[in-house]
N, C-alpha and C positions, 0 to 999 in steps of 0.2 A: 154217285148220281148218274142216271142214264139220260143222255140228251137225245131226244128224238129228232130225226131229220129225213132227208131225201138224198139219194144218189141221182145226180142230175141227168145221167144217161137214160133214166127212165123216160124222160121227155126230150129225146133228141130232136123231135119235130117242133119243139117250142123254143122261143127265144129266152134269153136270160131274164128280162123283166117279167115275163109270164111265169117262169119257174119260180122266181122270188115271190110273186103274187100268190101262187098256189100254196107255197110253203107257209107263208104268213096266214093266209086264209084258213088253212088246216090246223093252225095252232102249233106247228112244229118250229124247231129252233135252229136248225143247221142244214147245210148242204155240202156234200162232197161234189166238187165240180169236175166234170170229165174233160180230158185233154184232147178228145177227138172233135167235138163240135163247139161246146160252149166256151171253153178257154183253151184254144189250140196251143200246143207246146211251143214255146219261144215267143208267143205274142204277149209281151209284158204289158203293153198298153191296154189290151182287153182285160188282162188279169187285174190291173189296177182299177179299171172301171167296174168290174164285177165285185171286187172287194169293197168299193165305195157303195155300190148298190146294196150289198149285204149289210153293211154297217148302218146305212140309212133305214133299212127295214128292221134292224134289230135282230138279225140272225147271224150265227157264226159260220165260219168256214171250217168244216170238219176235216178236210183234206183235199189234196189235188190228185185226181185219178189219172195218172200217166199211163201210157202204153209202152213204156220202156220194158223190153224183155231182155233180161240179163243173158249174156252169151249169144244173143242173136241180133239185137238192135245195134246200130252204130253207136259207139261209145260217146260220141258228141251229144247224143240225145240226153245223157245225164245232165250235162250243163244246162241245156235248154229247159228241161223239166224243172230243175232246181231254181233257175232264175224265175220261171213262171210261178212256181209254188211260193217263193219269197214275195213276189209282187202281189200275189193273191192273198197273202197273209195266212197261208196254210201251215198248220203245225207239222204236217207229214205229207209225204208223197207216196202214193201207191205205185208199186212196181210189180212185175211178173217174173217168177222164178223160171225163166227159160221157156222153151217150146216143146219139151218132151216130158212125158210122165215119168214118175220115179221108177217104174218097172221097165221102161223102154230105154232109158238113157244109159250111155256107156259111162264107166268111171271117169274117163278122161274128159268127157263133155260135162259131167257133173262138176268136176273140178273147175272147168272154165266158168260155169254159172256161178259157183261159189266165189271165185276170184272177182268176177264182174260185180257181184253184189257187194263184196267187201269194199271195192273201190268206190262204188256208188255211196255206200254208207259213210265212208271217210269224207267224201265231198259234201254230203248232206250235213255231217256233223259240223263242218266248218261254217255252215250257214245256220246252224241251230235247228235243223229240220230232221224229223224222224223218217225212217224208211219203213213202210208197211208192205208186207208181202200179200198179194192177192191169194186167197185160199181157193184154189181152182184146179179143175181137171187139166190134164195135158201140161202140167208144170210140176216142179218139185215140191209143191204144196198140195198134191192131190190126195195125200193121206196124212193123218195125224203123225204117224211115225216118221215119214219123210220130212214133214215140216219141222218137227222137233230136232231131227238130225241136222237139217239145214241151218236152223238157228244156231245150233252148237258149232257147226262148221264155220259159219260167218263170224260168230263170236264178237259181235259189236253191240254195245249197250243201246244204240239208237235204232236197232232193227227189231221190228215186231211183226206180228201176223194178224191179218184180218181173219174172220170166220164167216161162213155162210152154210146153210144146210144143203144137203143133196136132196134130190127128188125122193119123196116118200121116206125120208130118213127115219130110222128108229129113234124115239125120243131119248132113251137111255144112252144110245151111242152119241147123240148130239150133245147131251149134257156132259158126258165123259170127255168129249173133244174140247168143249169150252173150258172145263175145269183144268185140263192138261195144259191149255195154252195160256191161262192166267198165270201171272199178272201181265204177260206181254201180249195183251189183246186189247187194243184201243177202240176197235170198231167192229160191229157185226152188220152185215147186210141182211135186211129183214124181208122175207117173202115166204110164201107157202106154195110148194109144188106137189103135184102128184108124181107118179112114177115117170122116169125119164129125165131128160135134161132140158127143162124149160118148155116142153111141148104141152104140158098140162098145168097152166098157171091157175091157182086157186085164190079165192078171197082169203085174206090173211087169217081170218078167224077159223078157217077150216083146219088149221094146224094149231089150234089153241093148246092141245096137249104138249106140243113141242115148245112153243114160245112161252107158255106159262111156267115151264120148267127151266128154260134157258135164262130168261130175263132175271130172275132172282140171283142166279149165279153171278151175273155181271154186276149186280148191285151190292154184293155181299161185303166187299172190302172197302167201300167208301171212295174208290177211285172213279173219277169222271170218265165215262165211256159213251160212245155214240152208237145208237141203234138207228140205222138208216134204211128207209123203205126203198125197195127196188123191184123190178119185174111185176108191177101191178098188172092184172089182166087187161089185155088189149091196149096197154100203155094209155089208158083213158083217165082223164082227170076225175071223173066220178068214182072210178074204182080206187084211185089214190085217196080221195076224201074219205071213202068208206074205210080203207085200210088204216089211214091215219087215225081215224076215230077209234078203231080197234086197238091200235098200238097205245094210244094215249090212255084208253081205258085200263089196259093191263098195267101201265106204268103208274097210274093213279092208285091202283090197288096195292102197289108195292109201298106206297107212302113216300 
């Protein structure tokens, strides 16, 4: 089952009650809460309040989007992020695989990132929390090959990877990446971009070719996964409502 939702950083300029309201109005079911604005890392009280607001609205917490960067952030950030994730009721905490791309990083620095991620995963496992790697440029998950290698290097069962498309990405390439990351792929960030890195945000339906090919792959094995909207054009609620309708239409056709 694919559970549709929102990445809260889409609406950094809106408060938590308004984000919850938009999600429920759009007919979506989940939110990944960001650790920069809505649920600051270490702010357990706010995390508990947001958890309660989600429960009251009947929406689930898909994850906690931390900004911990392995090998670069202060190691104490792991504890703060995990305490916040637990208070939020998040099943997973999103982290970043360093600050260097796979082609630029030195072997020694890569080993430091792997070690930091392994320590993070061990701490998370003690709390019953999964660690999900952001699939992103300028990190060790900037390519499929590096992501697969990283997962093997960490070698922890509670470590998974997110996925999101690149600008103007070829549909077959996107499908191949998703297939390769399954079953260790709990969440995809859903948006449509033209060429470049976010400079050309499109209505979600403009990449129907990509998403109508990717979504069935996520639904094929019966495992619950999240499809979370992000980067709507102009960060505008009207664009979000339109894209939510598009996503729900695709999911309804999957049955």
